[in-house]
N, C-alpha and C positions, 0 to 999 in steps of 0.2 A: 330552307323549307322547300317542299315540293311545289311545283307550279301547277298550272291547269292546262294540259295540252288540248289541241283541237278535238281529238276523238272523245275525250272525257267530257268536254263542254257540250259537244253535239249530243252525246248520249244523255246527259243530264237534261238538256232542253227538250229532246224528243220524249223523255220520260214524262215531261209536263204536258205532253200532247199539244205542243204549239204547232201552228202551220209551218210547212217546210220553208216558205219564204221568210218567215219570221226567224226561224232557226238559222237560216243562212245569213240573215242580217246580224243576229246577235253573236254568233260564234267569234268573229274577229275581235269583238269588244270584250269578250269574257276570257280570252286566251291570255295567260300570263306565263312567262318563262320560268319564274321562280328563282330560287337561289340569289335573291337580291338582298342587300343589307337593309335592315329596318331597325328602328329604335322604338321601344314601348316604355313609356314613363307612367308610373302610377303614383299619384299623390294622395296621402292620407287626408290632407286638408289643404285648401287653397287660401293662402295668406300672403302678405307681401314678401316674407322670407322665402317661402317655397317657390313663388313665381320668380323671384330674383335668382334662386338656384337654377331654375329651369332655363332662364335666359342665359345664365353663365354657362350651363351645360352646352347649349346649342352654339354659343359663341366659341367655346373651346373645341367643339366638334368641327366647326367650320375651319378654325385655325389649323387643327391637326390635319384635316383632309388637305388643306392648301399646302401644308409643308410636305406631306407625302406625295402629292401630285405635282409639286414644284410650281404652284401658281400663287399669285397675290390675290387672295380672296377678298381683301379689303380695298381693292383697286377702285378709286373714285370714278374712273372712266367707265368701268364695268357697271358700277351702280347707276350712273347716269343712263347708260344704254338700257339697263333693266327698267328704269322709270319710263323711258320712251316706249319700250315694248309693252309695258303694262298699260300705258295710256291708250295704245291701239286696241287693247283687249277690253278696256273698261266698258264700252258700249255693249259688248256681248255679255259681259257679266251682269250688267244692269238689266238687260232684257235678252235672255237666251233664245227667244224666238226669232231674233234678228230684226225686229222692228226698230226703226230709228227712234232715238229718244225724242220726247215731246219738245224739249227745249235743247238748244245746242249745248254740248258739253264744253264748259269753260275750264281750261286748265290754268293754274297760276303760272305767271311768267317765271322762268328760272332766275335765280340770283345771278347777277353779273359781277365779276371781280376784275380789277385792273390787271392788264397783262403783265406777267412777270417774266423773268428770263427763261423759265422752262414752261410757260403756259401752253406752247404749241406742241411740246413733246412730252410723253410720259416719262416719269423718272425711271432710272435704271433700278434693277432689283436691289442693288447694293445701297442705293439712296433711300430705300424704304426701311432699312434697318436702323435701329437707334445707334447713335454715335456713342461709343463707350466713354464713360467718364472715368476719372482716376479711381473713384470708389468702386465702380463695377469691374474695372479691369483688375484691381487688387483682389476683389472677391473671387473672380474667375481663376486667378492664379492659385488661390488657397484650396480650391476643390481638387481633391486627389482623384485620379482616374480609377475606375472600378477594377478590382482584381489585382 
């Protein structure tokens, strides 16, 4: 899809007869490069089955993107980092004006686990893959290559 370049944004804002300083302020926020992937999902009804399908769709989308990009999207260390980053943003989400919260934000203590042999280092990519069992190995041999 086409984006929204600065000249077009400026023209649209000036057509609204906004003051020049307001136009200058708004232009960087309304400029979009375009040609970015997006997904639109329309549900005819919302029920447990359709919501389950929606969750499965997004899980599959994340998995496929991780395979294409060569990353481990289900990396627990990345999830933990995301939680820490989200905690830092929580006060701004609660009060966008930047005022401190009335009471201190209390975050639950993370769960602690006994240190194992690989607790200090992340697993290699190969250790994230399931170990083939005799039944899966036999199935994979029966599949004929295409063409």
